[in-house]
N, C-alpha and C positions, 0 to 999 in steps of 0.2 A: 623580878626579871621574867621575860618571856623569850623563849627560844622557838624559832620557826624552822621547820625542815620541809623542803619541797621534794616531790618525786613525780615521776610520770612523763618527763620530757623525752624527746627523742627525735628521730628522723622519720618523716612521713611524706607521702606524695600529696600533691595538691588534690583537694577533694576528700582527703582522708580525715580521720578523727584521732584525737588524743584526750586523755583525762588526766589532769594534774591534781595532785593532792598536797595538802599542807597540814602538818601536824604541829600544834602548839603545845609546849611543855614548859615546865619551870614553876616557881612559886607564884608567879603572877598570871599564870595561864588562865585561871578561872576569873570570870567577870570581865573578859575582853568585850569591849563595846562593839567594835566593828572589825571585819576582816575583809580582805580583798586581794586582788591580783593586779599587778602592774607589769609592764614589759619595757625592755630597753634593747633597741637594735643598735648596731654599730653606728657611730657618729650621729645618733639621734638622742633626743631627750627622753627620759623616762616618762611613760604615759600610763594613765589609768586604763585598765581593761574592764574590770567589774568589781563592785563592792556589794557586801551584804551587811546592812546595819541593824537588822532585826528580822524576825520571822516574816517572810513575805516582802521584805523591803530590800530591793536590789536596784542597782544602777549599772548601766553598761555604756561603754564608749560606742558612739554611733557606728564605728567601723566593724563592730562585732555583734551588734544587735541581730537577733534571729539566727545566729550561728553558734554563739557561746552561751553557756548557762552556768551560773554560779550557785553553789549550794553550801550549806553549813550544817554540820552535825554538832549540836551544842553539847551533847553528852560526851562525845569523843574528842571535843576540842579540835575539830578538823574543818577545813574548808576545801571545796573541790571546784575545779573548773572543767566542765565538759566542753570540748572544742570540736565542732563539726564543720564540714565544708571548708577545711583549712586552705589558705591561700599562701603563695610565696611571701607576700608582704606581712604575714603573721610571724615570720621568722624573727626570733628575738630571745633574749633571756627573760624568763617569766619569774617574777619575784612575788612572794607572799608578803602581805602586810597585815599587821594587827594594831589596833588603836585601843589604848586603855588609859583613862584619866589624863588625856592630853598627850600621852607619850606614844610615839610611833616606833614599832619594831619591824625589822625586816629579816627575811630569810636570805640564804646565799644565792638562791636562784636556780632555775633548771632550764637548760637550753632546749628550745623548740626550733627545729629546722624543717621547713616545708619546701620540697623540691618541685620544680615545675615539670 
């Protein structure tokens, strides 16, 4: 089993920055293949924000390229999302995801609200 706990969300003005963190724990926490961040806004489908599948291998949604940066600490089993130049349309619940041996694990999410 893999448990994921996110932190770092909050309320920020447009143009501001936030850094999200996600810690993986549990018996299955080691050997996770990929980690990433998704987001879900009210009445919208969940969408991929960024993933890291290996050292130096990252993928971003077009809407966040150049503004967000994902990083992973393999020793601490953590993944981070640095979010800069935030826009009101970035407002959503941000969820951490981990993939291992074909199984997908999700955190509870952390709310990010960007005011205009």
